[in-house]
Structure formats: C-alpha cells, structure tokens
C-alpha positions in Angstrom: -20.1 14.1 9.3 -18.0 16.6 7.4 -14.3 16.0 6.4 -13.0 18.0 9.4 -15.1 15.8 11.8 -13.9 12.6 10.0 -10.3 13.7 10.4 -10.7 14.6 14.1 -12.4 11.2 14.7 -9.6 9.4 12.8 -6.9 11.3 14.8 -8.6 10.4 18.1 -9.1 6.7 17.2 -5.5 6.3 16.1 -4.0 8.3 19.0 -2.4 10.9 16.7 -3.5 14.0 18.6 0.1 15.1 19.3 0.9 15.0 15.6 -1.7 17.7 14.8 -2.2 19.7 18.0 -1.4 23.4 17.6 -1.2 23.0 13.8 -3.0 25.4 11.5 -6.0 24.2 9.4 -3.7 24.1 6.4 -1.1 22.0 8.2 -3.8 19.7 9.6 -5.0 19.3 6.0 -1.5 18.2 4.9 -1.2 15.8 7.8 -4.7 14.4 7.0 -3.8 13.9 3.4 -0.6 12.1 4.3 -2.3 9.9 6.9 -5.1 8.9 4.5 -2.6 8.3 1.7 -0.6 6.0 4.0 -3.8 4.2 5.1 -4.9 3.7 1.5 -1.5 2.1 0.6 -1.9 -0.3 3.5 -4.2 -2.8 1.9 -4.9 -6.4 2.4 -4.3 -7.3 -1.2 -4.3 -4.9 -4.2 -7.3 -5.4 -6.4 -6.8 -6.4 -10.0 -9.1 -3.6 -11.2 -6.3 -1.2 -10.3 -3.6 -3.2 -12.1 -1.8 -1.8 -15.1 -2.9 -3.3 -18.4 0.4 -5.1 -18.8 0.4 -6.7 -15.4 -0.1 -10.5 -15.4 1.1 -11.4 -11.9 0.9 -9.9 -8.4 3.1 -10.7 -5.4 4.2 -9.3 -2.0 7.8 -9.3 -0.7 8.9 -10.0 2.8 8.6 -6.3 3.8 4.9 -6.2 2.8 5.4 -4.4 -0.5 3.1 -5.5 -3.3 4.2 -5.5 -7.0 2.6 -6.0 -10.4 4.7 -8.1 -12.8 4.4 -8.6 -16.5 6.1 -12.0 -16.5 5.9 -14.7 -13.8 8.5 -13.9 -11.2 10.7 -16.4 -9.3 10.8 -16.5 -5.6 14.1 -15.4 -4.0 15.2 -15.2 -0.3 13.0 -12.2 0.5 11.4 -11.1 -2.7 10.3 -11.9 -6.2 12.4 -11.3 -9.3 11.9 -11.8 -13.0 14.9 -10.2 -14.7 15.6 -6.6 -15.9 13.8 -6.9 -19.2 10.3 -7.1 -17.9 7.9 -4.6 -16.4 7.4 -4.3 -12.6 5.5 -1.7 -10.6 4.7 -1.2 -6.9 1.1 -2.0 -6.1 0.7 -1.3 -2.4 1.9 -2.0 1.1 0.7 -4.4 3.8 3.1 -4.0 6.8 3.4 -6.9 9.3 1.7 -9.5 7.1 3.4 -12.9 7.1 3.3 -15.6 4.4 4.7 -13.4 1.6 6.0 -16.5 -0.2 2.5 -17.7 -0.8 1.2 -14.4 -2.3 2.1 -14.9 -6.0 -1.1 -14.9 -8.1 -1.9 -14.7 -11.8 -4.3 -12.2 -13.3 -7.8 -13.7 -13.0 
C-alpha cells in the first residue's frame, strides 16, 4: 500500500473525509502530515529512549501532557512542579487518560 492509499484508508477509518474532500494533493499532504503528527503525539506513555539526556523523571498532567523533568517534581492540584531552576520539556500527549497523579516515574 503506498502512502496515498494509507492516507485515504486513515481518512476513511477516522471519518475525516470532509476535512480533505475537494483539496489539492498538496493540501491533502499537509492535512496528512498534521494528522499523523497529532497521532504520533498521542501516545500511551513516552518511551525513555526518546528522553533528553538530562531527563531523570517523566510525568503526565491532568490534561494529558507528558513532561520530562531533570529533578523529581512535586505533585500539585493538576500538574507537577519542581521549581524554575531545573529543566522541563514536553514529552507527548495522551488526551482523555485518567490517573495522571500516578504517572510519575524515574528513569529506568
């Protein structure tokens, strides 16, 4: 299956035909890129092999955003915090997942 066929199958499976109908191949390509990019960000849990070298902790906030932390963060009402002096970087997105407060994990 070529990339065009894969994209058409993805659009059909996800019910996204109205998003791409009547679009040029170039516009369809941009839509495909955006859709696949969004899908790649929606992960179950980011993998440590993709973590920055400085990251020692991983956790998700209440909105489903994953973050790498250099220092162990503290749980707050809807997120994790560890002060302004340490490094933090977004790691991914898992919309609709519950149990964010149990997601803190150290680098293996």
